[in-house]
C-alpha positions as YAML, in Angstrom:
chain: A
units: angstrom
residues:
- id: 1
  name: MET
  ca: [-12.61, 17.81, 9.42]
- id: 2
  name: ASP
  ca: [-9.18, 19.24, 10.28]
- id: 3
  name: GLU
  ca: [-7.56, 21.64, 7.79]
- id: 4
  name: PRO
  ca: [-4.61, 19.37, 6.83]
- id: 5
  name: LEU
  ca: [-7.05, 16.60, 5.91]
- id: 6
  name: LYS
  ca: [-9.23, 19.06, 3.95]
- id: 7
  name: ASP
  ca: [-6.17, 20.12, 1.96]
- id: 8
  name: ILE
  ca: [-5.23, 16.48, 1.24]
- id: 9
  name: LEU
  ca: [-8.76, 15.67, 0.17]
- id: 10
  name: ARG
  ca: [-8.87, 18.68, -2.17]
- id: 11
  name: LEU
  ca: [-5.70, 17.49, -3.89]
- id: 12
  name: PHE
  ca: [-7.10, 14.01, -4.42]
- id: 13
  name: GLN
  ca: [-10.39, 15.37, -5.70]
- id: 14
  name: ALA
  ca: [-8.52, 17.51, -8.23]
- id: 15
  name: GLU
  ca: [-6.90, 14.43, -9.78]
- id: 16
  name: PRO
  ca: [-8.55, 12.05, -12.29]
- id: 17
  name: SER
  ca: [-10.93, 9.64, -10.58]
- id: 18
  name: ARG
  ca: [-9.28, 6.51, -9.24]
- id: 19
  name: THR
  ca: [-12.11, 5.30, -7.05]
- id: 20
  name: TRP
  ca: [-11.48, 1.66, -7.98]
- id: 21
  name: SER
  ca: [-7.85, 1.99, -6.86]
- id: 22
  name: ILE
  ca: [-8.82, 3.58, -3.54]
- id: 23
  name: VAL
  ca: [-11.28, 0.70, -3.00]
- id: 24
  name: MET
  ca: [-8.41, -1.76, -3.42]
- id: 25
  name: THR
  ca: [-6.29, 0.24, -0.95]
- id: 26
  name: PHE
  ca: [-9.11, 0.18, 1.60]
- id: 27
  name: PHE
  ca: [-9.54, -3.58, 1.22]
- id: 28
  name: GLY
  ca: [-5.84, -4.29, 1.62]
- id: 29
  name: ASP
  ca: [-5.28, -1.89, 4.50]
- id: 30
  name: MET
  ca: [-8.43, -2.28, 6.62]
- id: 31
  name: VAL
  ca: [-10.69, -5.08, 5.39]
- id: 32
  name: LEU
  ca: [-8.30, -7.97, 4.75]
- id: 33
  name: PRO
  ca: [-6.94, -7.95, 8.34]
- id: 34
  name: ARG
  ca: [-10.54, -8.01, 9.66]
- id: 35
  name: GLY
  ca: [-12.02, -11.06, 7.99]
- id: 36
  name: GLY
  ca: [-11.84, -9.84, 4.39]
- id: 37
  name: SER
  ca: [-15.53, -9.00, 3.80]
- id: 38
  name: ILE
  ca: [-17.17, -5.58, 4.03]
- id: 39
  name: GLY
  ca: [-20.71, -4.35, 3.51]
- id: 40
  name: LEU
  ca: [-21.58, -1.99, 0.71]
- id: 41
  name: SER
  ca: [-23.04, 0.40, 3.27]
- id: 42
  name: THR
  ca: [-19.64, 0.74, 4.97]
- id: 43
  name: LEU
  ca: [-17.94, 1.46, 1.66]
- id: 44
  name: LEU
  ca: [-20.56, 4.07, 0.78]
- id: 45
  name: SER
  ca: [-20.06, 5.78, 4.17]
- id: 46
  name: LEU
  ca: [-16.31, 6.02, 3.57]
- id: 47
  name: PHE
  ca: [-16.63, 7.45, 0.08]
- id: 48
  name: HIS
  ca: [-19.45, 9.80, 1.08]
- id: 49
  name: ALA
  ca: [-16.98, 11.35, 3.55]
- id: 50
  name: MET
  ca: [-14.67, 11.85, 0.56]
- id: 51
  name: ASP
  ca: [-17.48, 13.51, -1.44]
- id: 52
  name: VAL
  ca: [-17.61, 10.56, -3.86]
- id: 53
  name: GLY
  ca: [-21.14, 9.63, -4.94]
- id: 54
  name: SER
  ca: [-22.66, 6.18, -4.49]
- id: 55
  name: GLY
  ca: [-23.02, 5.75, -8.26]
- id: 56
  name: THR
  ca: [-19.27, 6.21, -8.74]
- id: 57
  name: VAL
  ca: [-18.55, 3.67, -5.99]
- id: 58
  name: ARG
  ca: [-20.94, 1.10, -7.45]
- id: 59
  name: THR
  ca: [-19.40, 1.56, -10.89]
- id: 60
  name: ALA
  ca: [-15.91, 1.04, -9.45]
- id: 61
  name: LEU
  ca: [-17.03, -2.14, -7.66]
- id: 62
  name: SER
  ca: [-18.64, -3.46, -10.85]
- id: 63
  name: ARG
  ca: [-15.40, -2.85, -12.73]
- id: 64
  name: LEU
  ca: [-13.33, -4.60, -10.06]
- id: 65
  name: SER
  ca: [-15.75, -7.52, -10.03]
- id: 66
  name: ALA
  ca: [-15.71, -7.84, -13.83]
- id: 67
  name: ASP
  ca: [-11.91, -7.78, -13.81]
- id: 68
  name: GLY
  ca: [-11.77, -10.51, -11.19]
- id: 69
  name: TRP
  ca: [-10.37, -8.49, -8.29]
- id: 70
  name: VAL
  ca: [-13.40, -8.55, -5.95]
- id: 71
  name: GLU
  ca: [-16.37, -10.82, -5.39]
- id: 72
  name: ARG
  ca: [-19.88, -9.93, -4.24]
- id: 73
  name: THR
  ca: [-22.26, -11.89, -2.04]
- id: 74
  name: ARG
  ca: [-25.75, -11.11, -0.78]
- id: 75
  name: ILE
  ca: [-27.22, -11.80, 2.63]
- id: 76
  name: GLY
  ca: [-30.85, -10.76, 2.54]
- id: 77
  name: ARG
  ca: [-30.99, -7.25, 1.11]
- id: 78
  name: ASN
  ca: [-27.39, -6.46, 1.98]
- id: 79
  name: ALA
  ca: [-24.47, -6.72, -0.42]
- id: 80
  name: TYR
  ca: [-20.97, -7.62, 0.79]
- id: 81
  name: TYR
  ca: [-17.68, -7.48, -1.04]
- id: 82
  name: CYS
  ca: [-14.37, -9.25, -0.56]
- id: 83
  name: LEU
  ca: [-11.16, -9.58, -2.51]
- id: 84
  name: SER
  ca: [-11.01, -12.55, -4.87]
- id: 85
  name: LEU
  ca: [-8.21, -15.08, -4.46]
- id: 86
  name: ARG
  ca: [-6.36, -13.15, -7.15]
- id: 87
  name: GLY
  ca: [-6.93, -9.88, -5.31]
- id: 88
  name: MET
  ca: [-5.84, -11.34, -1.98]
- id: 89
  name: ALA
  ca: [-2.64, -12.73, -3.51]
- id: 90
  name: LEU
  ca: [-1.77, -9.34, -4.99]
- id: 91
  name: SER
  ca: [-2.53, -7.55, -1.73]
- id: 92
  name: ARG
  ca: [-0.49, -9.95, 0.42]
- id: 93
  name: ASP
  ca: [2.43, -9.78, -2.00]
- id: 94
  name: ALA
  ca: [2.37, -5.99, -1.64]
- id: 95
  name: GLU
  ca: [2.14, -5.84, 2.17]
- id: 96
  name: PRO
  ca: [5.86, -6.23, 2.98]
- id: 97
  name: ARG
  ca: [6.70, -3.53, 0.47]
- id: 98
  name: ILE
  ca: [4.18, -1.09, 1.97]
- id: 99
  name: TYR
  ca: [4.46, -1.76, 5.69]
- id: 100
  name: GLY
  ca: [7.99, -3.23, 5.90]
- id: 101
  name: THR
  ca: [11.37, -1.53, 5.95]
- id: 102
  name: LEU
  ca: [13.07, 0.25, 3.09]
- id: 103
  name: SER
  ca: [16.35, -1.63, 2.81]
- id: 104
  name: PHE
  ca: [17.80, -0.93, 6.27]
- id: 105
  name: SER
  ca: [19.57, -4.32, 6.04]
- id: 106
  name: THR
  ca: [22.88, -4.37, 4.16]
- id: 107
  name: GLN
  ca: [22.57, -8.15, 3.63]
- id: 108
  name: ARG
  ca: [20.00, -7.96, 0.84]
- id: 109
  name: LYS
  ca: [21.28, -8.78, -2.64]
- id: 110
  name: LEU
  ca: [20.32, -8.00, -6.20]
- id: 111
  name: ARG
  ca: [18.54, -10.80, -8.00]
- id: 112
  name: LEU
  ca: [17.92, -11.67, -11.62]
- id: 113
  name: ALA
  ca: [14.46, -13.18, -12.18]
- id: 114
  name: VAL
  ca: [14.38, -15.40, -15.24]
- id: 115
  name: ALA
  ca: [11.14, -16.55, -16.89]
- id: 116
  name: SER
  ca: [10.67, -20.15, -17.95]
- id: 117
  name: ALA
  ca: [9.74, -21.00, -21.54]
- id: 118
  name: SER
  ca: [6.08, -21.36, -20.56]
- id: 119
  name: VAL
  ca: [5.99, -17.88, -19.04]
- id: 120
  name: ARG
  ca: [7.84, -16.37, -22.02]
- id: 121
  name: SER
  ca: [5.17, -17.86, -24.29]
- id: 122
  name: LEU
  ca: [2.33, -16.01, -22.55]
- id: 123
  name: VAL
  ca: [0.54, -13.30, -24.51]
- id: 124
  name: GLY
  ca: [-2.18, -10.70, -23.97]
- id: 125
  name: ASP
  ca: [-3.71, -10.33, -20.50]
- id: 126
  name: GLU
  ca: [-1.72, -13.23, -19.05]
- id: 127
  name: ALA
  ca: [1.59, -11.68, -20.09]
- id: 128
  name: ALA
  ca: [0.43, -8.28, -18.81]
- id: 129
  name: LEU
  ca: [-0.47, -9.79, -15.42]
- id: 130
  name: VAL
  ca: [3.03, -11.28, -15.06]
- id: 131
  name: ALA
  ca: [4.57, -7.92, -15.97]
- id: 132
  name: THR
  ca: [2.35, -6.17, -13.40]
- id: 133
  name: ARG
  ca: [3.26, -8.63, -10.65]
- id: 134
  name: MET
  ca: [6.97, -8.22, -11.38]
- id: 135
  name: ARG
  ca: [6.67, -4.43, -11.41]
- id: 136
  name: ASP
  ca: [4.71, -4.47, -8.15]
- id: 137
  name: ALA
  ca: [7.43, -6.69, -6.65]
- id: 138
  name: GLY
  ca: [9.94, -3.94, -7.42]
- id: 139
  name: TYR
  ca: [11.57, -5.53, -10.47]
- id: 140
  name: THR
  ca: [12.63, -3.64, -13.57]
- id: 141
  name: ALA
  ca: [12.87, -5.18, -17.03]
- id: 142
  name: PHE
  ca: [16.46, -6.17, -17.77]
- id: 143
  name: ALA
  ca: [16.08, -8.22, -20.96]
- id: 144
  name: GLN
  ca: [13.35, -10.22, -22.69]
- id: 145
  name: GLY
  ca: [11.93, -12.50, -20.00]
- id: 146
  name: VAL
  ca: [14.48, -11.27, -17.42]
- id: 147
  name: TRP
  ca: [13.96, -8.78, -14.58]
- id: 148
  name: LEU
  ca: [16.31, -7.20, -12.06]
- id: 149
  name: GLY
  ca: [15.25, -6.76, -8.44]
- id: 150
  name: VAL
  ca: [16.12, -7.60, -4.84]
- id: 151
  name: ASP
  ca: [16.23, -11.03, -3.16]
- id: 152
  name: GLU
  ca: [13.03, -10.81, -1.14]
- id: 153
  name: GLY
  ca: [9.52, -12.15, -1.51]
- id: 154
  name: THR
  ca: [8.11, -14.95, -3.60]
- id: 155
  name: LEU
  ca: [8.35, -14.87, -7.37]
- id: 156
  name: PRO
  ca: [5.37, -15.86, -9.55]
- id: 157
  name: ASP
  ca: [5.19, -19.47, -10.71]
- id: 158
  name: GLY
  ca: [7.51, -20.17, -13.61]
- id: 159
  name: ILE
  ca: [9.99, -17.41, -12.72]
- id: 160
  name: PHE
  ca: [13.25, -18.34, -11.07]
- id: 161
  name: GLY
  ca: [15.63, -16.14, -9.08]
- id: 162
  name: LEU
  ca: [19.40, -15.98, -9.41]
- id: 163
  name: ASP
  ca: [21.24, -13.95, -6.76]
- id: 164
  name: VAL
  ca: [23.84, -11.59, -8.17]
- id: 165
  name: GLU
  ca: [27.18, -11.08, -6.45]
- id: 166
  name: GLY
  ca: [30.15, -8.99, -7.44]
- id: 167
  name: SER
  ca: [32.21, -5.95, -6.57]
- id: 168
  name: GLN
  ca: [30.63, -2.78, -5.25]
- id: 169
  name: ALA
  ca: [31.38, -1.14, -8.62]
- id: 170
  name: ALA
  ca: [29.57, -3.92, -10.47]
- id: 171
  name: MET
  ca: [26.57, -3.66, -8.16]
- id: 172
  name: GLN
  ca: [26.46, 0.11, -8.70]
- id: 173
  name: CYS
  ca: [26.41, -0.47, -12.47]
- id: 174
  name: LEU
  ca: [23.42, -2.81, -12.12]
- id: 175
  name: ALA
  ca: [21.67, -0.43, -9.74]
- id: 176
  name: ALA
  ca: [21.88, 2.22, -12.46]
- id: 177
  name: TYR
  ca: [19.26, 0.24, -14.40]
- id: 178
  name: PHE
  ca: [16.70, 1.47, -11.88]
- id: 179
  name: SER
  ca: [15.33, 4.93, -12.58]
- id: 180
  name: LEU
  ca: [15.22, 6.65, -9.20]
- id: 181
  name: ASP
  ca: [14.74, 10.30, -10.21]
- id: 182
  name: ASP
  ca: [11.00, 10.01, -10.82]
- id: 183
  name: LEU
  ca: [10.67, 7.95, -7.67]
- id: 184
  name: ALA
  ca: [12.46, 10.61, -5.63]
- id: 185
  name: ARG
  ca: [10.12, 13.30, -7.00]
- id: 186
  name: SER
  ca: [7.12, 11.19, -6.02]
- id: 187
  name: TYR
  ca: [8.44, 10.72, -2.48]
- id: 188
  name: LEU
  ca: [9.09, 14.46, -2.18]
- id: 189
  name: ARG
  ca: [5.55, 15.19, -3.29]
- id: 190
  name: PHE
  ca: [4.28, 12.71, -0.68]
- id: 191
  name: GLU
  ca: [6.25, 14.60, 1.98]
- id: 192
  name: GLN
  ca: [4.81, 17.92, 0.86]
- id: 193
  name: ILE
  ca: [1.23, 16.64, 0.91]
- id: 194
  name: PHE
  ca: [1.32, 14.83, 4.25]
- id: 195
  name: SER
  ca: [3.85, 16.81, 6.33]
- id: 196
  name: PRO
  ca: [1.18, 19.19, 7.74]
- id: 197
  name: LEU
  ca: [-0.85, 16.21, 8.97]
- id: 198
  name: ALA
  ca: [2.29, 14.63, 10.45]
- id: 199
  name: LYS
  ca: [3.16, 17.86, 12.24]
- id: 200
  name: MET
  ca: [-0.27, 17.95, 13.80]
- id: 201
  name: CYS
  ca: [0.16, 14.34, 14.95]
- id: 202
  name: ILE
  ca: [3.57, 15.07, 16.48]
- id: 203
  name: ASP
  ca: [2.41, 18.27, 18.19]
- id: 204
  name: TYR
  ca: [-0.43, 16.47, 19.94]
- id: 205
  name: ALA
  ca: [1.79, 13.53, 20.86]
- id: 206
  name: GLU
  ca: [4.34, 15.86, 22.48]
- id: 207
  name: GLN
  ca: [1.53, 17.40, 24.50]
- id: 208
  name: LYS
  ca: [0.39, 13.90, 25.55]
- id: 209
  name: GLU
  ca: [-3.03, 14.61, 24.08]
- id: 210
  name: ALA
  ca: [-5.18, 12.46, 21.87]
- id: 211
  name: PHE
  ca: [-5.25, 13.47, 18.22]
- id: 212
  name: PRO
  ca: [-8.54, 15.40, 17.74]
- id: 213
  name: GLN
  ca: [-10.38, 13.49, 15.04]
- id: 214
  name: ASP
  ca: [-13.61, 11.63, 14.63]
- id: 215
  name: GLY
  ca: [-13.35, 8.02, 13.57]
- id: 216
  name: LEU
  ca: [-14.63, 8.36, 10.01]
- id: 217
  name: ASN
  ca: [-12.21, 11.19, 9.24]
- id: 218
  name: ALA
  ca: [-9.41, 9.01, 10.61]
- id: 219
  name: VAL
  ca: [-10.47, 6.23, 8.22]
- id: 220
  name: VAL
  ca: [-10.48, 8.71, 5.33]
- id: 221
  name: ALA
  ca: [-7.05, 10.08, 6.24]
- id: 222
  name: ARG
  ca: [-5.58, 6.61, 6.69]
- id: 223
  name: THR
  ca: [-7.01, 5.41, 3.37]
- id: 224
  name: LEU
  ca: [-5.61, 8.38, 1.45]
- id: 225
  name: LEU
  ca: [-2.27, 8.12, 3.24]
- id: 226
  name: ILE
  ca: [-1.75, 4.46, 2.33]
- id: 227
  name: HIS
  ca: [-3.23, 4.92, -1.12]
- id: 228
  name: GLU
  ca: [-0.63, 7.54, -2.02]
- id: 229
  name: TYR
  ca: [2.27, 5.81, -0.25]
- id: 230
  name: ARG
  ca: [1.35, 2.44, -1.79]
- id: 231
  name: ARG
  ca: [1.45, 3.86, -5.32]
- id: 232
  name: ILE
  ca: [5.03, 5.03, -4.75]
- id: 233
  name: SER
  ca: [6.38, 2.20, -2.62]
- id: 234
  name: LEU
  ca: [5.29, -0.47, -5.08]
- id: 235
  name: ARG
  ca: [7.42, 1.25, -7.73]
- id: 236
  name: ASP
  ca: [10.41, 1.38, -5.39]
- id: 237
  name: PRO
  ca: [12.94, -1.42, -6.03]
- id: 238
  name: HIS
  ca: [14.04, -1.21, -2.36]
- id: 239
  name: LEU
  ca: [17.68, -1.60, -3.30]
- id: 240
  name: PRO
  ca: [20.22, -2.55, -0.61]
- id: 241
  name: GLU
  ca: [21.17, 0.40, 1.56]
- id: 242
  name: ALA
  ca: [24.78, 0.27, 0.34]
- id: 243
  name: LEU
  ca: [23.58, 1.12, -3.18]
- id: 244
  name: MET
  ca: [21.40, 4.05, -2.13]
- id: 245
  name: PRO
  ca: [22.23, 7.68, -1.27]
- id: 246
  name: SER
  ca: [22.59, 8.15, 2.49]
- id: 247
  name: ASP
  ca: [19.94, 10.89, 2.38]
- id: 248
  name: TRP
  ca: [17.50, 8.90, 0.21]
- id: 249
  name: VAL
  ca: [14.12, 10.61, 0.46]
- id: 250
  name: GLY
  ca: [12.34, 7.24, 0.52]
- id: 251
  name: TYR
  ca: [13.58, 6.62, 4.06]
- id: 252
  name: ARG
  ca: [12.12, 9.92, 5.25]
- id: 253
  name: ALA
  ca: [8.84, 9.29, 3.47]
- id: 254
  name: GLN
  ca: [8.40, 5.91, 5.13]
- id: 255
  name: THR
  ca: [9.07, 7.37, 8.57]
- id: 256
  name: LEU
  ca: [6.56, 10.12, 7.87]
- id: 257
  name: CYS
  ca: [3.97, 7.59, 6.72]
- id: 258
  name: ALA
  ca: [4.52, 5.41, 9.81]
- id: 259
  name: ARG
  ca: [4.13, 8.37, 12.17]
- id: 260
  name: ILE
  ca: [0.80, 9.37, 10.70]
- id: 261
  name: TYR
  ca: [-0.42, 5.79, 10.39]
- id: 262
  name: ARG
  ca: [0.18, 5.03, 14.07]
- id: 263
  name: ALA
  ca: [-1.50, 8.26, 15.11]
- id: 264
  name: LEU
  ca: [-4.60, 7.42, 13.06]
- id: 265
  name: LEU
  ca: [-4.88, 3.78, 14.16]
- id: 266
  name: PRO
  ca: [-6.86, 4.14, 17.42]
- id: 267
  name: ALA
  ca: [-9.68, 6.29, 16.02]
- id: 268
  name: SER
  ca: [-9.88, 4.52, 12.64]
- id: 269
  name: GLU
  ca: [-9.94, 1.03, 14.18]
- id: 270
  name: ALA
  ca: [-12.54, 2.12, 16.73]
- id: 271
  name: TRP
  ca: [-14.76, 3.39, 13.91]
- id: 272
  name: LEU
  ca: [-14.41, 0.11, 11.99]
- id: 273
  name: THR
  ca: [-15.25, -1.89, 15.11]
- id: 274
  name: LYS
  ca: [-18.37, 0.15, 15.76]
- id: 275
  name: ASN
  ca: [-19.60, 0.81, 12.22]
- id: 276
  name: GLY
  ca: [-18.05, -1.78, 9.93]
- id: 277
  name: ARG
  ca: [-20.31, -4.56, 8.65]
- id: 278
  name: GLY
  ca: [-18.90, -7.78, 7.28]
- id: 279
  name: GLY
  ca: [-20.58, -10.93, 6.00]
- id: 280
  name: ASP
  ca: [-22.18, -13.54, 8.23]
- id: 281
  name: THR
  ca: [-20.75, -12.19, 11.47]
- id: 282
  name: GLY
  ca: [-22.40, -8.77, 11.18]
- id: 283
  name: ARG
  ca: [-19.67, -6.71, 12.79]
- id: 284
  name: LEU
  ca: [-16.08, -6.97, 11.63]
- id: 285
  name: PRO
  ca: [-13.84, -9.32, 13.61]
- id: 286
  name: ALA
  ca: [-10.75, -8.00, 15.39]
- id: 287
  name: PRO
  ca: [-7.62, -7.53, 13.28]
- id: 288
  name: THR
  ca: [-5.24, -10.46, 12.88]
- id: 289
  name: PRO
  ca: [-2.02, -10.48, 14.97]
- id: 290
  name: ALA
  ca: [0.05, -9.76, 11.83]
- id: 291
  name: PHE
  ca: [-1.77, -6.44, 11.49]
- id: 292
  name: TYR
  ca: [-0.04, -5.06, 14.58]
- id: 293
  name: LYS
  ca: [3.40, -5.69, 13.06]
- id: 294
  name: ARG
  ca: [2.92, -3.07, 10.36]
- id: 295
  name: PHE
  ca: [5.80, -0.59, 10.36]
- id: 296
  name: GLN
  ca: [7.14, -2.40, 13.43]
- id: 297
  name: ASP
  ca: [10.68, -2.69, 12.10]
- id: 298
  name: ILE
  ca: [11.17, 1.06, 11.93]
- id: 299
  name: ARG
  ca: [10.28, 1.77, 15.55]
- id: 300
  name: ARG
  ca: [13.85, 2.79, 16.17]
- id: 301
  name: VAL
  ca: [13.43, 5.84, 13.91]
- id: 302
  name: LEU
  ca: [10.08, 6.93, 15.33]
- id: 303
  name: PRO
  ca: [9.28, 9.09, 18.36]
- id: 304
  name: LYS
  ca: [8.25, 6.85, 21.26]
- id: 305
  name: ASP
  ca: [4.72, 8.25, 21.13]
- id: 306
  name: PHE
  ca: [4.23, 6.57, 17.74]
- id: 307
  name: ALA
  ca: [6.12, 3.33, 18.47]
...
């Protein structure tokens, strides 16, 4: 395992256990585009490479199953897991925010999302789920039953969007409702953690050499990369570029993430093709065409070796 990846892994191991969250990242990033089902043995191989024991992985899967995020099936002695319909919906809602662009278009507008009476009457877990979906869609609470965000994506049932227009000064006042300081610190930390790995990727690309990594380590690196970036990007409101600082660190962080991601793709996908097990078909099917569009819109800011 290369030193930059060892350093990244040590940092993740020093944090409180979030195995269940890393499982969800792995499903959304690598399993969903390849049929959606993965064998327990493949999951255990991934987490073993991260020095996470099989008991911890099984406990995380049990928790996710009990909470309705994953489902388990058995074929003979083998157990397979897939995202539930609820889990798939959450993952697909998040994809544009993780793999898309960070507000390069100046045409995007602020939007007020207003809850219907039926949604406002929800309590307990149902109300919490709505709040989570709105937060993950980049909205911030504006008033009771009202959120402020950007005019992209589909809102949950029972929530209606109203585009906001006004002067630049008025838009700046609304943008101030979003707390960006913590977000900026998170993006800076992401840069600090993953810049050594990115530098290694760029150095080898400039030398026209393949990045020296075995497939499983590439899967580990890619999983940790997207896991950390996902946690930040889903908190980012992705405000229109005109409302953001010209040197916004989020733009740099996305470019950094895309560089590493493209460098890791060949080895990680080759490992999944050879070693991944999924449901009735045995081996995992090839990724869907949409998979190859990830980070596509920011090619213009990437070195050609990563485009």
